[in-house]
N, C-alpha and C positions, 0 to 999 in steps of 0.2 A: 081485448088485450092488444091487438095490433094497432088500434086507434091510439091507445095510451102510449105505446112505444113510439109511434110516429110523432106524437105531440112532445114527448120528452126530448127527442133528438132534435127536432126543428126549433124548439123554443129555448134551447140551452144557452143562447148567446148571453137574458134576464131575468099588531095587538096592543093593544093598548096597555100601558103600564105607567106607573107614577114617574114624573120627571126625575132623572138621575141627577146627582149632585154636580154642580158646575162651579169651578173654582172662581175666586174673585178676579184672577187674571183673565180667565175666559170671558167673564161677564164684561170686563172692561174692554175687551176686543170687539164685542158686539156693536154693530152699527158704526164702527170706525173705519171699515174697509172702504177703499175707493171704488170697489166693484159696483157697477150699476147695470140696469137692464140692457142698455145699448151694447155695452162691451160683452155682456153675457150672451146676447143674441148673436153678436159678431163671432164670438168664439164657437158657438154652436154651428153656424153655417160653415165656418172654417173646418170643423170636425167632419161634417157631412161631405164637404168637398174633398177633403183629404182622403176619406175612406173610399169614396167613389173613384177618385183618381188611382188609388192603390189597387183597387179591384180591376180597373182597366189595364194597368201596367202588368199585373200578375197574369191576367188573361192573355195579353199579347205575348208575354214571355213564354207561357206554356204552349200557346199556339205556334210560336216561332220554333220551339223545340220539338214540335210534332207530338206533344203530349195531350191526350184527352183527359181533362180533369175528372171525367166520370169513371175513368179506368185506373185512377191512382191506387196503389197498393196500401195507402195509408190515408188517414183522415185528412181532409182538406183543411180542417181547423188547425192542424199542425203548421200549416203555411199561413193561413189567414190571421190566426190569433196574434202571433208575435208582430206581424206587420201592422195590423189595425191598432193594436194597443200601443205600439210604439208611436204611431202617428197621433193617437189620442193624447198620449202623455206629452209628446213634443209640442203639439199645438197649444195644449193647456199651459205648459210651462212658459211658452213664448208670450202668451197673453198675460200670464201672471207677472212675468218680468216687466212687460210693458206698463202694467198698472202698479208695479212695485209691491206686489203681494207676495209674502213669504209662504213657504210650504206650511208653516205652522198656522198662518192665517187661513189657509185653505183647509185646515182641519187635520193635517198630518201630524199627529201628536200621540203621546202615550194614552192607552186606555187601561183601566183597571181590570183585574181578573173578573170581577163581578160583571162589568159591562160586556167583556168578551164572552163570558158564559151565557149571558142573556141573549146577545145577538146570535150566538151559535144555535140556541134553541129556536129563536124566532126565524132562523133561516129555513127550518123545516116547515114552519107555517107559511113562509113565503113561497116555498116550492109547491106546497099543496094548493095554495091559492092560485098560482099560475097554472098548475095542471088542471084544476077545476074549471077555470075560465076557458082554457084551450079545448078541453073535451066538450064543454058546452057549445063553443063556437062550431066545432065540427058536427055536433048533433043538430045544430040549428041551420047552419049554412051548407053542410055537406063536407066531403073530403077536401083537403087542400093540396092540389098537385104540386104547387111550388114548395110547400112545406115538406112534402115527401121527398122532393129532390134535395132540398137543403139537408134533411135528415140523413139521407144516404151519403151525402158528401162529408158531413160532420161526424158521422158515427165512427168511433175507434174500432179498428179491425182486430186488435188483440189487447191483452191485459197491459202490456208495456205502453201502448198508445193511450190507454185509459188513464194510467197513472200519470203520464206526461200531461194529458189534458187537464187532469185535476190539479196538478202543480201549476200549470199555466193559469187556471181559473183563480187560484189562491194568490199567486204572486204577481200576476199581470192584469187579468181582466178585472177583478175586484178593485184593486188599488187604482189602476189607471182610469177606469170609468167613474169610480166614485170621486176621485180627485177632480175630474172634469165636470161631472153632472151635479154632484152635491157641493163640493168645495168651491167651484167656480161659478157654474151656471145658476144653480139654485140660490147660492149666496148673493149673486148679483141681482136676481129678480126679487129676492126677499128684501134687499136693501132699498129697492125702488118701490115695491108694492106691498110689502109686509109679508109675514110668514105664510099665511094661508094662500094668498094669490101666488107667491113665489113658489111654494110647493106644487101647486096645481100646474103652473106654466112649465116648470122644469120637468114634471112628470109627463106632461103631454109631449114635450120635445123628446124625452127619453123614449117614449113609446113610438113616436114617429121615426126615430133613428133605427129602431129595430124592425120597422116596416120595410127597410131596405132588403131584408131577407125574405119576408113574406108578410102580406097584409094581415094575416091571422095573428102575427106576433105583436101588433100594435097595442091591443087592449090588455093582454097579459103583462106586457112590458110597462104600460102606463100604470097598472095596478101595482106592479113591483116598484116602480118609481115612487108612488105614493107611500108605500110602506118604508122603503129605504130612506126616503126624504124625511118622513116623520121620525124614524129612529135617529137619523142624523140630527134633527132638531132637539130631540129629547136627551141626546148625549152631549149637548152643548156644541154641536157642529163638529163632532169627532169623526172625521173621515176614515180613520183607522177602523173604527167599529163598524161603520156601514160597509167598508171594503171587505171585511171578514165575512159579514153576513151575505154579501153579494157573491163572494167567491165560493162559500159553502153551498149556496143555493145552486149555482151552476155545476158544482161538483156532484151534488146529489142527482141532478138531471142526467149528467153523463153516466154516472155509475148505474143508476136504475135502468136506463135505456139499454145500456150494454148488457147487463146481467139478464134482462128479459129476452134478449135475442141470442145469447150463446147456447 
């Protein structure tokens, strides 16, 4: 039980069905984007650099104020999440503007109730997939000290913090990361190498980014990237749909981890 709780807390950063209907307008937009692999990779490295820089700044600020982040009375995620997601969104929008790509072209558009219902159910599958991989890693490689530290930092201390983190997952983490990784990065690689290779490359990069927290997060995040990217493809590049799925997945992780420890 303790192993599952640690896994849920430290990995909370990240099926097959018939293709859903795609409108004629959406079909016409396919392969018209100016996004390509080079600009997608440049955006990715900018995201990594921005997140690392933000982490250093936050660390220096806390150190300068004499605050030990290990002794914070609230989840460190309440600080890190808004900062990181704002950076992710800002960098993505800058690159999109540079390439003249609209938010709609990046997939930020309406999704039908049917699609939203399907991805909400699939979010449970995504959570179980990530949990299974994470538990398997700890059984095979042993405990993850870094993951335990991250879990302790990110864990909500009370129900109000839990609700806040769930809201942040739904309105910030899901939309910002999906706009960046599916709407921009994956789209760019798909335009250059095709859907299959584009999906694989974007998923690898998604996993590596989560490795900044703990190396044990790379494989679960890679698997999550594959599922999210596949759903994104099957919904006609609808980032709204994959964002909801992503946000629900993270929310489930926070909620179960919290209730298993209260």
